[in-house]
N, C-alpha and C positions, 0 to 999 in steps of 0.2 A: 918750678917747672912751668913752663908756659904751654897752654893747651889751646889750640885753634880749632874752631868748628866751621864747617861750610854750611851755610843755610841758604834758604831761598833768596834772602835779601842781600847776601854777600858774605864776606869774611870779617869776623870780629874776634877779639882777644879776651879769654876768660882770665881775670886776675884774682878771683876768689871764688869760694863755693857759692853757687846760685842754683835756683830751681828754674828749669826751662819748661814752658808749657807750649805744647804744639797745638795749634788750632786747624782743624780740618773741616771741609764742607763736603757734603754728600753730592756725588754727581747727580744731575737731573736724570730721571728715568727717561729712556728714549721713548718718543711718541710712537704709539702703535700705528702701523700702516695697514690699510685694508684694501682689497681689491673689489671694485664694482664692475660687474660684467652686464652687458645688455645684448639682448637677442631680439629677433623679429619672428613672428608667427603669423602666417607662413614666412618662410625665410626670404622669399622673393617678392613679398607684397609691399615692402617699404624699407625705409632707412632708419637706423637708430644710432645716436651719438651720445657720448658721455662715458665710455668705458675708461678705467684707469685705476691707479693706486693713489689713495688719498689718506691723509692723517685722521685718526679717530676724532669725531666731533665736527669734522668739516661739513659745511653746507654745500651741497653739490646738486646740480641739475642734470637730468638725462632727457633727451628729446627724440621724438618719433616723427616720421613723415611718411605718408602713404604714397605709393606710385599710382599712376593713372589706372582706374579700374577698380581700386581698393579704397577703403576708408578705415581710419583708426577707430578702435573701440575702447581699449583700456590697457593698463600696465598691471602685471602681476609680479609678485615676488617668488623666491625659490619654493615657497610652500603653496604656490598657485592661489594666493590670496590677492584679490583686487585691491590695489594700493592707490590707484588714480585713474580717472577717465579723462585727464587732460593730456594733450600732446606733450607738454613739458611737465615732468614730475620733479619737484624739489624735495630733497631728502637730506637727512643727517647721517653721515657715515658712522656706523657703529660696529660693523663687522663685515666680513667678506659676504657679498651677496650678488645674486643674479636677478635681474629684472628683464621681463619679457614684454614687448609691445605686441598687442594682438591687432590683427587687421581682418577685415571681411570684404568679400566681393561686393561691389556696387550692384544695386538692383539693375537689371537690363532695362535700357531705354527702349520702349516700344514706339516706333514712329507711326503716326496716323496720317491718312491722306483722305481728301475729299473727292468724291465722284459726283459730278454735276451733270444733270440731264437737261438737254435742250430739245424741244420738239418743234417741228416746222411742217405745216402751219401749227401754231400753238394749240389751237382749239380742235384739232382733228384726231386727237388721241392722247392717251397717257402712257407713261413709261415708269416701271418700277425698277429698283436697283441702285438708285442714287443714294448718297449718304456718306458716312464716314467709316473708313475701313483701316484696320491695322496693316502694316506693311506685309506684302505678299499674300494677303487674303484674296480670294476670288470673288469678284462682283458678277452677279447674274443679272442681265438686262433683259427685261420682258416688256416689249411694246404691245400696246392694246389700242389699235385704231378704232374710231367710231364707225358706225355702220356707213357703208358706202365708200370707205377709205381702206387703204392697205399700207403696209410697210414698204417704203421704196428703198431707202439706204440707211445703214447705221454705221457711223464712223466714230473713231476715238481720236482724242488729241495726242495720245501716245500710248505705247504698249501694243500688244498683239491681241486684237479683238477677234474672237473666234465665234463663227456662226455655228450653233449647235444643231442646226437643221430641224428644230421643232418649234421654231418661232421665238427662240431665246438666244441670247448672245452672252459670252463670258469673257472676262478679262482679268488678269492678275494685276493687282494694284500695288505699284511700287513708287507712285508719285501722284500729285493731284491730276485728276483726269476730267475731261469734258466729253460726254457722249452726246452726239447729235443724231437724232432720229427724224428722218424725213418721211412723211406720209404722202401718198398719191391717191388721187380719186380713182375708184374702180370704174371700169366701163359698164354702163348700164344698157341692158337690152330690153327693148319694148316689143311686144307682141301686137301686131296690127291685125285687127279683124275687119275684113271687108263686109259690106252690107249694101244692099240695094234698096232703094225706095220705090215701091210700087204705087202707081197712081190708078185709082179706080175711076 
């Protein structure tokens, strides 16, 4: 009796007793896939990229970028451990993990302006109140004329100069300013004493 077997390589005829040995190979285990999640803290302080699913052992990079007014400080993992202080963090994928980019507000920039004092005539008095001021500070201008002279006019190159009524002036500094103080000579009164010369 003729017996035919169908095997992977085709059809052949068995003509006598024989031993058949099957050779098998184990399927490769599927490569594990893990998810990398990225967040920003605060959420509206910057951008983060690099989230996705990747095979185990893959080298991967996540990147952060701060928006205007903030700066990046560090990356942390799901256990709140600091893993990097670089904007780009290079990692090896070993498990599902969440990384958070932390941002902080920039320190406020405080603008400063100069208040320059000009006196006219230059040698007829002094004026205090010039110097460097932070934006929106108030400068107090105090003229001090020499004897025989008085304050005539006080003007500013910008802003609203206020006469305080007590010999001082004030102005809110929001830009570089020049304060000009003009002095005038006061009127001098002389007392005349009449006398007569008598001859003997």
